[in-house]
C-alpha angles and dihedrals in degrees: 000000000000091000093053091047088051094046091051092047091051091048092046092048092047093050093047089048092049093049093047092051090048095048094045090052090045095052090042089058092049092050091050090049092053091048090052092048090048092051089048091051089055090057097047112109115220123215095256093056090048093052090050091052097045093049098086091041092052090050090052092050092048090052090051095048090050095051092046093050093046094053091050092064 
């Protein structure tokens, strides 16, 4: 009976350790994925920021176009 109890205890400890290892790795992967998503979201450009950055470029292009069209006449 002692051998059976030891065997069951060993199996239970092995199973619990394996499940703990798998769940730890799984949650670590989820946390890593969330960190990658957060870092990507910081780099995403929203429309307001893009419009502010394109404003000076548009004015330069309009000036160039006006100059080119004026010289053609």
